[in-house]
N, C-alpha and C positions, 0 to 999 in steps of 0.2 A: 502437405496439409498444414493448416494454421495451428499453432500451439495455444492451448488454453492458458489464460492468465492464472498465475498463482500469486497469492498475496503475502506480504510481510507487513506486520503492523508495528507502528512505533510505540514508544513507552506509554504514551497517553491514551492509547486505545483501550476501551472497556473490554473486559473479558467476555461480556455477553456478545460482542460483535464477532469475535473469533468463534465462539461456540455456535452462534447462529449460522455462520457461514459453513462451518463443518457439518452441521445438521443437514445442510443443503448440498453436501458433497464437494465443497470447495477446499482446495489445498491451501491452507493458511498457516503461517509460522509467526509466532509472536516474538517480540524482543526478548522477554524473559526466557522463553523456550530455547532461543538461540544463544542464550548466555551473553547477551550484548547490552545489558542494562548499563547505563552510564557512558556508553560509547558516543563519540561526537557525531553530529549530524552527517558530516562527510564520511565517517566510517560506516554509519548506518546505510547510507546510500550506496557506498562502494560494496558493502556486503550484499545488499539486495540485488545489485547489478551482477555480482559474481554468481549468485544463486538464481538468477533470472526470475526475480520476484518483483512485482509491482508494489511499491511502498504505499500503504494507506497511512495518512497523517492528518492531524489537526493542528500542526505546528507551522506557523508562517515562515519560520527560518528555512524550511525545506524549499519553499517557493523562491526565496532569495538565491539559494544554491542553484536551482533550475535556471533562474534568470541570468546567473553568472556563467552559464554554459557547462556546469558540472554534469558529466555523463551519468545517466541512470537508466534503469530498466522500465521506468514509468512511475508515475505518481498519481495518486488520487487524494484530493484535499477536500475537507469539509470543515466548516467553522466549529469552534469549541461549543460544547453544549448540545449538539445535535443528538436526538434520541437514537439509541441503538437500532431500532426498527427501520428508521429512515436511512441510516448508514448501510445496513444490510441490504435493503432494497436497491439502493444506489450502486453498491458494489456488485450485486448480482446482475443488474442491468448492464453495467460496463462489461462484465465478463461475457454476457450474451452477445454483445454487438461488436466488441473489439477483441483482437488477439494480441499475443505478446509482442509481435513485431510492430504492430500499430501503436502500441504503448511506449515503445522505446523512445526515451528523451521527450516524452509528451506528458502533460498534466491534464487530468480531467477534474473538474470541479463539481461537487455535489451540492 
Protein backbone atom coordinates (compact mmCIF):
# COMPACT_ATOMS: atom_id res chain seq x y z
CA UNK A 1 0.00 0.00 0.00
CA UNK A 2 1.25 3.48 -0.89
CA UNK A 3 2.47 5.66 1.97
CA UNK A 4 0.88 9.06 2.49
CA UNK A 5 3.04 12.15 2.11
CA UNK A 6 4.25 13.78 5.32
CA UNK A 7 5.58 17.33 5.05
CA UNK A 8 8.57 19.22 6.44
CA UNK A 9 8.44 23.00 6.07
CA UNK A 10 11.46 25.23 5.65
CA UNK A 11 12.24 28.26 7.82
CA UNK A 12 10.36 30.70 5.60
CA UNK A 13 7.02 28.91 5.81
CA UNK A 14 4.25 30.79 7.59
CA UNK A 15 2.92 29.16 10.77
CA UNK A 16 -0.58 29.39 9.29
CA UNK A 17 0.36 26.83 6.65
CA UNK A 18 1.40 24.17 9.17
CA UNK A 19 -1.63 24.95 11.33
CA UNK A 20 -3.99 24.69 8.37
CA UNK A 21 -2.51 21.39 7.26
CA UNK A 22 -2.77 19.95 10.76
CA UNK A 23 -6.44 20.97 10.97
CA UNK A 24 -6.91 18.80 7.90
CA UNK A 25 -5.17 15.81 9.47
CA UNK A 26 -1.81 16.17 7.72
CA UNK A 27 1.43 15.12 9.43
CA UNK A 28 3.65 18.20 9.17
CA UNK A 29 6.88 19.11 10.96
CA UNK A 30 8.28 22.64 10.90
CA UNK A 31 11.94 23.60 10.94
CA UNK A 32 11.67 25.25 14.40
CA UNK A 33 9.87 22.21 15.85
CA UNK A 34 12.65 19.98 14.55
CA UNK A 35 15.29 22.24 16.14
CA UNK A 36 16.87 22.84 12.73
CA UNK A 37 16.81 26.65 12.47
CA UNK A 38 19.99 27.86 10.77
CA UNK A 39 20.88 24.48 9.26
CA UNK A 40 22.20 24.59 5.70
CA UNK A 41 19.92 23.75 2.81
CA UNK A 42 21.82 20.51 2.27
CA UNK A 43 21.34 19.57 5.93
CA UNK A 44 17.62 20.41 5.73
CA UNK A 45 17.13 18.19 2.67
CA UNK A 46 19.14 15.35 4.20
CA UNK A 47 17.07 15.58 7.40
CA UNK A 48 13.81 15.51 5.42
CA UNK A 49 15.06 12.49 3.47
CA UNK A 50 15.99 10.60 6.67
CA UNK A 51 12.55 11.39 8.10
CA UNK A 52 10.78 10.46 4.82
CA UNK A 53 9.22 13.91 4.61
CA UNK A 54 8.54 15.97 1.52
CA UNK A 55 10.07 19.43 1.89
CA UNK A 56 7.80 22.41 1.30
CA UNK A 57 9.83 25.48 0.38
CA UNK A 58 9.70 28.94 -1.13
CA UNK A 59 13.49 29.12 -1.44
CA UNK A 60 15.00 28.84 -4.96
CA UNK A 61 18.24 27.45 -3.51
CA UNK A 62 16.52 24.10 -2.94
CA UNK A 63 15.69 23.93 -6.65
CA UNK A 64 19.39 24.29 -7.44
CA UNK A 65 20.18 21.41 -5.10
CA UNK A 66 17.58 19.27 -6.85
CA UNK A 67 19.02 20.20 -10.26
CA UNK A 68 22.50 19.22 -9.06
CA UNK A 69 21.27 15.69 -8.28
CA UNK A 70 21.05 16.02 -4.48
CA UNK A 71 18.95 13.08 -3.23
CA UNK A 72 15.74 14.01 -1.39
CA UNK A 73 12.36 12.62 -0.33
CA UNK A 74 10.55 15.11 -2.56
CA UNK A 75 10.02 18.82 -2.74
CA UNK A 76 7.11 21.19 -3.24
CA UNK A 77 7.97 24.73 -4.33
CA UNK A 78 5.89 27.89 -4.58
CA UNK A 79 7.01 31.48 -5.09
CA UNK A 80 7.48 33.88 -2.19
CA UNK A 81 4.38 35.80 -1.19
CA UNK A 82 1.80 33.15 -2.05
CA UNK A 83 -1.14 33.31 0.37
CA UNK A 84 -1.38 30.53 2.99
CA UNK A 85 -4.75 29.35 1.67
CA UNK A 86 -3.32 28.80 -1.81
CA UNK A 87 -0.36 26.91 -0.34
CA UNK A 88 -2.56 24.69 1.82
CA UNK A 89 -4.88 23.84 -1.08
CA UNK A 90 -1.90 22.95 -3.28
CA UNK A 91 -0.23 20.79 -0.64
CA UNK A 92 -3.50 18.98 0.04
CA UNK A 93 -3.98 18.28 -3.67
CA UNK A 94 -0.47 16.88 -4.01
CA UNK A 95 -1.06 14.65 -1.00
CA UNK A 96 -4.30 13.36 -2.53
CA UNK A 97 -2.82 12.42 -5.93
CA UNK A 98 0.77 11.40 -5.15
CA UNK A 99 2.39 9.16 -2.56
CA UNK A 100 5.81 9.22 -0.89
CA UNK A 101 7.41 6.92 -3.45
CA UNK A 102 6.21 9.07 -6.35
CA UNK A 103 7.66 12.18 -4.69
CA UNK A 104 11.15 10.75 -4.13
CA UNK A 105 13.68 13.01 -5.96
CA UNK A 106 10.76 14.85 -7.60
CA UNK A 107 9.70 18.50 -7.42
CA UNK A 108 6.11 19.69 -7.67
CA UNK A 109 5.50 23.36 -8.41
CA UNK A 110 2.46 25.16 -7.02
